[in-house]
N, C-alpha and C positions, 0 to 999 in steps of 0.2 A: 315883469323882467329876470332872465335868466342871470344867477350869480353862482359861479363856482371857483373854489379856491383850491391850492393845493400850495405846499409846505417846501420850498425848494433851497439846496443849496447848505454848506455848513454852518452859516448862519442864521437858518430856518427862517426865510422870508414867503412873506405869504403874497405869491403871485397869484392873480385874479382873472376871471375871463367873463365879462359882462356881454349880454346879447338879449335881443328882442325874441319874446315868445312865439311870434307870428312869423319873423322875417329868417329868424336864426342867424340875422348879422351881427355881429359883434365884434368886441377889441380885446385886447389883451392888455394886462396891466404888470409889470415888473418882472420881465421871466427872468430870473437872475441865474437859476441854472436847471438841469435836468430837462433838457431838451423831448426825450422820448414821453414822459410823465405827463409833461405841458400839452403836447401832442397828441396825445391820447384822452386829457381830458376835453380838448375841443372836439375831436372827433367823435366820441362818443354820443355826444347829441347833434349831432352836422349841422356844426357851428360853423360859419363863413366870416374868420378874422378880416376885419377892416383898415386894423391899424393897431399897430403896437404903440401905447403908451407908458411914458415912466413918470412914478410918482415925483422921482429925483434922480440925479446921477451917480449916487454910490454904486460901486463895482458889484456888491449882492444884489442889487436891481438890476442890473442893465447886463449883467455878463454872459449871458447867452442872447441879446438881441440878434447879432448879427447871424446867428444860427438860424433861430427862429425866422429871421427876415428874407434868409435864404431859401428856408424851406418853405413858406406861405407866398411870399412874392408880396409884401404887403409893406406900408413905408412905417418909419419909426417918429415917433414925437417927442420933443421934450421941451420944459422950459430953457430959453437962451441963458438964463445964469448959471446953468448946470453943464454949459458944452465943455468948460475947462474938463470936468469929471470924465465926461463920454472920451475926451481925446488924450484922457491920462488912464483911461482904463487898467491898462495893464501893466502898466507902471506900478500904479495906485495898489492893485491886487496881489500883486508881487510881492510888497511888504510884510503880508500876511501867507507869503508862499500858497495863493489859492489861485487856480488856473481859470482863465477866462477866453471868452474870445476874444481876438484883436476888435478895435474900436470900430463900433458902427457907424455907417453914414447917416447923420441924422436929416429926416426928409422936410421936414417942417419944427418950427419952433412954437410951442401953444403961447396963446394968448391969454392971458388972466381977464376971466368977464366973458371968454367965448364957450359955447354951448359946442359940446362932441355930440353928434349925433350918429346912430347906428339904426337899421331898420326904422320902427316907430318908436324908439326909445331917444332919451336925449339927456344930458348930463352939461351939469353946469362946472365952471373952472373957479376956484379961487386960489391965490396966492397966499399960503402959506410957509414961510421963510422962517430960518432960527436953526434947524436941524441945518439943513441944505439951503442955501440961498435962492435954489429953484424948486424948492419943494411945492407943490401944488393938492389941493385937494378937489376929489371929483365928489359931487354933489347931485344926488338926485333926492324926491321926497321920502322922507323919514330915513335916509341912508348917507354915508359918509364914508369914503375910503382915504385916506389923511397920511399916507406915506409913514414917514418916520416923526413926526410932530408930536402924538401923542398916543400913550399905548394904554392897556388896562393896569393902573396901578402904578404908571411911571410918565416919562417924558421922554422925547427924544435927547440924545448926547449933543453936546454944545462944543465937545471939546476937538471938532474936526476943522479942516477949512473950509473957511467960508460961515461959517455956523456963529451964531450971536445969541447968548441966553436972554437978552432982554428982547430981541426981535423974535426969538422962539416964544417966550413967554405971550406978548401981545398977538402974536398969532392964535395963539388958544384961546384967551381970554375974551379978546375983539372978535376974533371970527367964529372958533368952533364952539365955544361956552355958548354963546346967545341962540344958539341950533336949541328946538326942541328936545329937552330931556329924553323922551321915546327914541331919537335921532339914534340909531345903529352905529357903531363906529367901528370900521375895519382897518385896523392899523398895518403897519408893514411887518412885524415881529408880533408874534405869541397871540393872547386871546383875544376874542372879538368883544367889546363892550358897547356902550351905550354914553351919551352924554349925560345923563341923569346919573348913570353908576359913577365915573368920573369926577361929577363935579361934587357928590356928596361924600366919596372914599379916598381919591385921590390926592396923595400927601401933599405931592408938589404942586396943587391948587389952593392949599388952604391960606 
């Protein structure tokens, strides 16, 4: 599996490219900003993007989906529970005086439990709401892209529309912490970590 990342936008979102080493087919995750930088990241390894996937619908994670869709000619997928955020993209971002594309068209809704495939690689999708109602985690052996649910030393905010602190903690404790300690965790912001590190040191999980 090829895994590449770039930090984008004023809120410093971790945008990811995952691809099959053999076929170079891949997916783009959370293209919130910096279209030229993202396109360069894709093109430098000759990766052919199959789909844009959002871990959740907050504007900092989907702000440039429309531009990337038009440039690459690929579909966009998100969990249905975050559609209201997609539709309100420009208005919500304007509250923080942040510029985004117009709302992109959603081509399909991600099903919980589905397998996302590209080339010879595949990811499983689990539902990890709490920070956002449609937050998903993408899993493959030893790795998890978790959106804004769990961070290195912290957890996701729950003071936003659709957030719920009880649901967030259930997502972490019931769906993420059961993963092996050595599982690499790639959050939507900040440093990468592991399940074991967060289990041992994260003050919000004690």
